[in-house]
C-alpha positions, 0 to 999 in steps of 0.5 A: 622566579622573583614575585616581588622585589622591595623598593629600596627606601628612598630618602623622605622630608617633609614638603612646605606643601605638603605638610602642615606644623609636621604632619603630613597630609596625605593627598592635599595640597596645603599650598592651594588652600594656605594663605598668608594674611598681614592685615585683619582679613574676613573668612571665606571659602576660599581659606582653609590654613591662615597664616598670619604674619602680622597681629591682626583680627581674623573675622570667621564667617557665621557658624550657620552658613558653613556648616562642615567647613573649618580652618586652621589660624596659625600665629606667624608673628613674632611679636604680636597677637591673633584676635580671632572673632565671629562675624554677627557676634557669634561664637567659637567654642562660647567663646566671642574671642579667641586669642593666639598670644604667641609665635606658632600657636595656633587653632583648628575649628570647624562649624557644626551648623550651630557654632564653630567648635575647637578640635584642636591646637596649641596654647589656645584658650589658656589665656582666655580661661586664667584671666576668667578665673582670675576675674572670677577670684578677685569678683568673690574676693570683694563680694566676700569683703562687701558682706563683712563691711555689711556685717561689721557695720550693723554689729555693735560694738563690743556685742558681738566678734567683728570680722577682720577684713584682712583675715577674710581676706586671707581666706578667700584667697586661700579657698579660691587658690584650692579650688581653681590652680 
């Protein structure tokens, strides 16, 4: 008597209607919730997976009214940037804007009632983080050079050593590089 007979293995493939970025999503037909957009779009409760075909700005509703809601936005554009902003000055992970600069990059974020929080993605925020750090480095270097100029102006010639602005700029750049890179 045979109690259990295993089924022969079936050939499987990922169906774009039930897979997301190469991962199977069990029990969810993504064709019902995915939308392709080619122009600026404001997301609402009918959106979940948003495939952005052209450079565009995607506006997300305020997190306050959307606790538990999640969105996935993917840049499908070959040569364009997708900007993601929150209505009424809200933020996503405390940033006023996200930029998906590379084709295929995506971000998955969810509302916890007061803030949209990033819970996954590829190539998210890296460019913004680098831009911010570079701006901080330049600002620090400018402040240091200003302080050196003021100090040099107030010193009497020959009584105290004057600072060489080029040396200070190099030292500051080295310190910044060690700290941030």
